[in-house]
C-alpha positions in Angstrom: 66.9 49.1 58.4 69.9 50.9 56.8 67.7 51.6 53.8 65.0 53.1 55.9 67.5 55.4 57.7 69.0 56.5 54.4 65.6 57.3 53.0 64.7 59.2 56.2 67.9 61.3 55.9 67.2 62.2 52.3 63.7 63.2 53.3 65.0 65.4 56.1 67.4 67.1 53.7 64.7 67.8 51.3 62.5 69.2 54.0 65.4 71.5 55.2 66.0 72.7 51.6 62.3 73.5 51.2 62.2 75.4 54.4 65.4 77.3 53.5 64.0 78.2 50.1 61.3 80.4 51.7 62.3 84.0 52.5 60.2 86.9 54.0 60.6 90.4 52.6 59.4 93.3 54.7 57.2 96.0 53.2 60.3 98.3 52.7 62.5 95.5 51.3 63.0 93.9 47.9 64.9 90.9 46.8 67.1 91.1 43.7 67.1 87.5 42.4 69.8 86.0 40.2 69.5 82.7 38.5 72.8 80.9 37.7 74.5 84.3 37.8 72.1 86.2 35.6 69.6 88.7 36.8 66.1 87.2 36.9 63.7 89.5 38.7 63.0 91.7 41.7 60.7 90.0 44.3 58.9 91.1 47.4 57.5 92.2 49.7 56.0 89.2 51.5 56.9 85.4 51.2 59.2 84.5 48.3 60.8 81.2 47.1 64.5 81.0 46.3 65.8 77.7 44.8 69.0 76.8 46.7 72.1 76.4 44.6 70.3 77.8 41.5 69.1 81.2 42.6 70.9 83.8 44.7 69.2 86.8 46.4 70.4 90.3 47.4 68.3 92.1 49.9 67.8 95.8 49.3 66.3 98.4 51.7 64.0 101.0 50.1 63.7 103.4 53.1 65.2 106.9 53.0 68.8 107.0 54.2 70.2 110.0 56.1 73.9 110.4 55.5 76.1 112.9 57.2 78.8 114.3 54.8 82.0 115.0 56.8 83.5 118.5 56.8 85.0 119.5 53.5 87.8 122.0 52.8 86.3 124.4 50.3 88.0 127.4 48.6 85.4 129.9 47.5 85.6 131.9 44.3 87.0 134.9 46.2 89.8 132.6 47.6 88.4 132.2 51.1 89.1 128.8 52.8 86.1 127.4 54.8 85.1 124.0 56.1 81.5 122.9 55.2 79.6 119.9 56.1 76.1 118.8 55.0 73.5 116.1 55.3 71.8 114.3 52.4 68.6 112.3 52.2 68.3 109.6 49.5 66.7 106.2 48.8 66.8 103.4 46.4 64.1 103.6 43.7 65.4 100.9 41.4 66.7 97.9 43.3 68.1 96.2 40.2 70.3 99.2 39.2 71.5 99.6 42.9 72.9 96.1 42.9 74.1 95.7 39.3 75.3 99.2 38.3 77.4 100.0 41.4 79.3 97.8 43.9 78.4 99.7 47.0 75.9 102.4 46.4 76.1 103.8 50.0 79.9 104.3 49.7 79.6 105.6 46.2 76.9 108.1 47.1 78.9 109.4 50.1 82.1 109.9 48.0 80.1 111.6 45.2 78.4 113.9 47.8 81.8 115.0 49.1 83.3 115.9 45.7 80.0 117.6 44.5 79.9 119.7 47.7 83.4 121.0 47.0 82.8 121.5 43.3 79.5 123.4 43.6 80.4 125.6 46.6 83.8 126.5 45.1 82.0 128.3 42.2 80.5 130.9 44.5 81.8 133.7 46.7 81.7 133.6 50.5 78.8 136.1 50.7 76.6 133.8 48.5 77.7 130.8 50.6 76.5 132.5 53.8 73.3 134.2 52.5 71.9 131.8 49.8 72.0 128.4 51.4 68.6 127.3 50.0 69.7 128.0 46.4 73.0 126.1 47.0 71.2 123.2 48.5 69.1 122.9 45.4 72.1 123.1 43.1 73.9 120.3 45.0 70.8 118.2 45.1 70.2 118.5 41.4 73.8 117.5 40.5 73.8 114.5 42.9 70.4 113.3 41.7 71.5 113.5 38.1 74.6 111.4 38.7 73.0 108.8 41.0 70.1 108.2 38.7 72.2 105.5 36.9 72.6 103.7 40.2 68.8 103.6 40.9 69.3 106.1 43.7 67.1 109.2 44.2 68.6 112.2 46.2 65.6 114.0 47.6 67.2 116.7 49.9 70.6 118.2 50.6 71.1 120.6 53.6 74.2 122.5 54.3 74.7 122.3 58.1 77.7 124.4 59.1 80.1 126.8 57.5 83.2 127.2 59.7 85.4 130.2 59.3 88.7 131.0 60.9 88.8 133.8 63.5 90.5 136.4 61.3 87.8 136.0 58.7 85.1 136.2 61.4 86.5 139.5 62.6 86.8 140.8 59.0 83.2 140.0 58.4 82.2 141.7 61.7 84.0 144.9 60.6 82.4 144.8 57.2 78.9 144.4 58.8 79.6 147.4 61.1 80.8 149.5 58.3 77.7 148.6 56.3 75.5 149.5 59.2 77.2 152.9 59.5 76.9 153.6 55.8 73.1 152.8 56.0 72.7 155.1 59.1 74.4 158.0 57.3 72.3 157.5 54.2 69.1 157.5 56.3 70.3 160.6 58.1 71.0 162.4 54.9 67.7 161.4 53.4 66.0 162.8 56.5 67.8 166.1 56.2 66.9 166.3 52.6 63.2 165.7 53.3 63.2 168.2 56.1 64.9 170.9 54.0 62.3 170.3 51.2 59.4 170.7 53.7 61.0 173.9 55.2 61.4 175.4 51.7 57.7 174.6 50.9 56.6 176.2 54.2 58.8 179.3 53.5 57.3 179.7 50.0 53.8 179.4 51.4 54.4 181.9 54.1 56.0 184.3 51.6 52.9 184.2 49.5 50.5 184.9 52.4 51.8 187.6 54.9 48.8 187.0 57.1 49.9 183.4 57.6 53.3 184.7 58.8 51.6 186.9 61.4 49.5 184.0 62.6 52.6 181.9 62.9 54.2 184.6 65.1 51.2 184.6 67.4 51.1 180.8 67.6 54.8 180.8 68.6 54.2 183.4 71.3 51.4 181.2 72.7 53.6 178.2 72.8 56.4 179.9 74.7 54.1 182.0 77.0 54.0 179.2 79.6 57.8 179.1 80.0 58.5 181.4 83.0 62.1 180.4 83.5 63.5 183.2 81.4 62.7 186.5 79.6 62.0 186.1 76.0 62.4 188.9 73.4 60.3 188.2 70.4 60.2 190.5 67.3 56.8 191.6 66.2 56.3 193.1 62.7 55.3 196.7 62.6 52.5 195.9 60.2 50.9 193.8 62.9 51.1 196.6 65.6 49.7 199.2 63.1 46.8 196.9 62.2 46.1 196.5 66.0 46.3 200.4 66.5 49.3 200.1 68.8 51.6 202.0 66.5 51.3 204.8 64.0 52.0 204.1 60.4 55.4 205.1 59.2 55.5 208.4 57.2 56.1 208.1 53.5 59.6 208.4 52.4 
């Protein structure tokens, strides 16, 4: 009887070990399997078999991870202190490297992103930081992706979220923008005056070459102001025009 109970207990243990040996990996998961401490292979997805006591498994998620980089104090190239935070998108592309080459790839990627953000942005002036974010995003992404490649991690996107300035710098930027708008307005006004003077000069030269055109211009001007009855208008008329119309005698020769 005792022998039967002992055999039954052993059978139960064997059944439990067999059941515990089976693991299910989801479509986005992989199992990094070690045999007696040495890397063996990457398994999954689906049903896999792990030999208890001989093999060990580390589960790795292959989905894209969104990580928020906390605000970093950055001193730009023109010695302006700003706070910048960003968000990075990355995922594991090599489960073996992500387990073997780095202890905690999430923490390592976060720390690397913070230092890279300060290093890359510190090489540029404030105007570039505010106006060329897309270029800076690509620069940070390339640096991160190059350094995390050894960990089996692919950084796909980096986006700068906020650039915080102190109030004095905000006021200085506002004054600079206002001065720039005034400068552009003065330039546009001066260009308009120059174009108008060039057109007036062309008109004067054309009228000087054709005296009849000048007389027609006088008549056109008289017609335009004839409807204004609010005041008396004295308008000079060339004597040549009156003589041609028979309203005046030609001047005697000198």
